[in-house]
C-alpha positions as CSV (number, residue, x, y, z in Angstrom):
1,M,38.7,63.8,-38.2
2,R,40.3,60.6,-39.3
3,R,37.5,58.6,-37.6
4,R,34.8,60.5,-39.5
5,L,36.6,59.9,-42.8
6,L,37.0,56.2,-42.0
7,R,33.3,55.9,-41.1
8,A,32.3,57.7,-44.3
9,L,34.5,55.5,-46.4
10,L,33.1,52.3,-44.7
11,L,29.6,53.5,-45.2
12,A,30.3,54.4,-48.9
13,G,31.9,50.9,-49.3
14,A,28.9,49.2,-47.8
15,L,26.5,51.2,-50.0
16,A,28.5,50.3,-53.1
17,A,28.7,46.6,-52.1
18,F,24.9,46.3,-51.6
19,P,23.2,48.5,-54.2
20,R,20.4,46.0,-54.8
21,V,19.5,46.0,-51.1
22,F,19.1,49.8,-51.0
23,S,17.3,50.1,-54.3
24,H,15.1,47.0,-54.2
25,R,11.4,47.5,-53.4
26,G,11.3,44.1,-51.6
27,Q,9.0,42.3,-54.0
28,Y,9.9,38.7,-54.7
29,T,8.7,35.7,-56.6
30,L,9.3,32.0,-55.8
31,E,8.4,29.5,-58.5
32,R,8.4,25.7,-58.2
33,E,7.1,22.8,-60.3
34,Q,6.9,19.1,-59.5
35,L,5.6,16.1,-61.3
36,V,3.4,14.2,-58.9
37,P,2.6,10.6,-59.8
38,G,-1.1,10.4,-59.8
39,P,-4.1,11.6,-61.8
40,R,-4.9,15.3,-61.6
41,E,-8.3,14.7,-59.8
42,R,-6.5,12.9,-56.9
43,V,-3.6,15.4,-56.7
44,V,-6.0,18.4,-56.7
45,A,-8.2,16.7,-54.0
46,F,-5.1,16.4,-51.8
47,F,-4.2,20.1,-52.2
48,I,-7.7,21.5,-51.7
49,D,-8.0,19.7,-48.3
50,P,-6.2,22.2,-46.0
51,R,-5.9,19.5,-43.3
52,N,-3.1,18.1,-45.5
53,L,-1.0,21.3,-45.1
54,S,0.4,20.2,-41.7
55,E,1.6,16.9,-43.3
56,I,3.7,18.8,-45.9
57,T,4.9,21.7,-43.8
58,P,8.2,21.3,-41.9
59,P,7.8,20.7,-38.1
60,W,10.0,23.7,-37.2
61,V,7.2,26.0,-38.6
62,R,4.8,24.5,-36.1
63,F,1.9,25.0,-38.5
64,E,-1.5,24.7,-36.9
65,I,-5.0,25.4,-38.4
66,T,-7.0,27.6,-35.9
67,Q,-10.1,28.2,-38.0
68,L,-11.3,26.7,-41.3
69,E,-14.6,27.7,-42.9
70,Q,-15.0,24.6,-45.1
71,T,-13.3,21.7,-46.6
72,P,-12.5,21.1,-49.4
73,L,-11.5,24.6,-50.3
74,A,-13.5,26.7,-52.7
75,G,-13.5,30.3,-53.8
76,G,-14.0,32.7,-50.9
77,T,-12.9,30.2,-48.2
78,M,-11.2,31.9,-45.3
79,Q,-8.6,30.0,-43.3
80,E,-6.6,31.0,-40.1
81,Y,-3.3,29.4,-39.1
82,R,-0.7,29.8,-36.4
83,I,2.9,29.4,-37.3
84,R,6.2,30.1,-35.6
85,W,9.0,32.1,-37.2
86,L,12.3,32.1,-35.3
87,G,10.4,31.0,-32.3
88,V,7.9,33.8,-32.5
89,P,4.2,32.8,-32.8
90,L,2.4,34.5,-35.7
91,R,-1.2,34.5,-36.9
92,W,-1.8,34.0,-40.6
93,E,-5.2,34.5,-42.3
94,S,-5.8,33.7,-45.9
95,L,-8.6,33.9,-48.5
96,I,-9.0,31.6,-51.5
97,A,-9.3,34.5,-53.9
98,E,-9.4,32.5,-57.1
99,F,-10.7,29.0,-57.7
100,D,-10.9,27.2,-61.0
101,E,-12.1,23.7,-59.9
102,G,-9.6,21.0,-60.8
103,R,-7.2,23.4,-62.4
104,R,-5.9,26.1,-60.1
105,F,-6.5,28.1,-57.0
106,T,-4.9,31.1,-55.4
107,D,-4.6,32.0,-51.7
108,V,-3.9,35.5,-50.6
109,Q,-2.8,36.5,-47.1
110,T,-5.3,38.9,-45.5
111,R,-3.4,39.1,-42.2
112,G,0.1,37.8,-41.4
113,P,3.8,38.3,-41.4
114,Y,4.1,39.5,-45.0
115,R,3.2,42.9,-46.4
116,Y,1.9,41.0,-49.5
117,W,1.5,37.2,-50.2
118,R,-0.2,35.6,-53.2
119,H,0.3,31.9,-53.8
120,E,-1.0,30.4,-57.0
121,H,-1.3,26.6,-57.3
122,T,-1.8,25.1,-60.8
123,F,-2.4,21.5,-61.8
124,D,-1.9,20.2,-65.4
125,D,-2.1,16.7,-66.8
126,A,1.3,15.4,-67.8
127,E,2.9,12.2,-68.8
128,G,3.5,10.2,-65.6
129,G,1.1,12.2,-63.5
130,T,0.2,15.8,-62.7
131,L,2.4,18.8,-63.1
132,V,2.0,20.9,-60.0
133,R,3.2,24.5,-60.2
134,D,3.5,27.0,-57.3
135,R,4.0,30.7,-57.9
136,V,4.4,32.8,-54.8
137,Q,4.6,36.5,-55.0
138,Y,5.5,38.2,-51.7
139,E,6.8,41.3,-50.1
140,L,8.1,41.8,-46.6
141,P,7.3,44.8,-44.4
142,F,9.9,47.3,-43.0
143,G,11.5,48.6,-46.2
144,V,15.2,48.2,-46.3
145,L,15.3,46.2,-43.1
146,G,12.8,43.8,-44.8
147,V,15.1,43.5,-47.8
148,I,18.1,42.7,-45.5
149,V,16.0,40.1,-43.5
150,H,14.9,38.5,-46.8
151,T,18.5,38.3,-48.0
152,L,19.8,36.9,-44.7
153,V,17.0,34.6,-43.6
154,V,13.6,34.5,-45.4
155,R,14.7,33.6,-48.9
156,R,16.5,30.5,-47.6
157,Q,13.7,29.5,-45.2
158,L,11.1,29.7,-48.0
159,R,13.3,27.5,-50.2
160,D,13.7,25.1,-47.3
161,I,10.0,25.0,-46.7
162,F,9.2,24.3,-50.4
163,D,12.0,21.7,-50.6
164,Y,10.5,19.9,-47.6
165,R,7.1,20.2,-49.1
166,A,8.2,18.7,-52.4
167,N,9.8,15.7,-50.6
168,M,6.7,15.1,-48.5
169,I,4.4,15.3,-51.5
170,E,6.6,12.8,-53.3
171,D,6.4,10.5,-50.3
172,V,2.6,10.8,-49.9
173,F,2.0,10.0,-53.6
174,R,4.6,7.2,-53.8
175,L,2.8,5.4,-50.9
176,E,-0.6,5.7,-52.6
């Protein structure tokens, strides 16, 4: 009897401590912006060449393009990649769903580890270069378990990936 009561109290305490985990739908947004030294045309040209993705992706992701319809990217382009997450190989397919030449493009995951992934890239002229903005909307599968995994691992890993990416982009354009 005491054990049941103790378990019930522990469960109630856990539920009270993590209300967002159990009520959250698991939809997230990551936003970044970076001033890249260089004219917009050159910066956009770098980003629409998917072969540059491996240069700005951390080595621990083990990013590899497995199929590419065309380069540079354009609206409707399909791409297939292979990545590793916690050592597990995963296949990722994406579609360039929106493309406003020289201004923005959006890739949407059509197959991969996320329930939903939409990554919008925008490019604006700015004093000192080009302002590059990323807006990633994503959702993990597996309901509450996905929310917990996001809290414990995925959120930090995505921040690390985008931090690495920002540093590499800075290096690439500083050397040009």
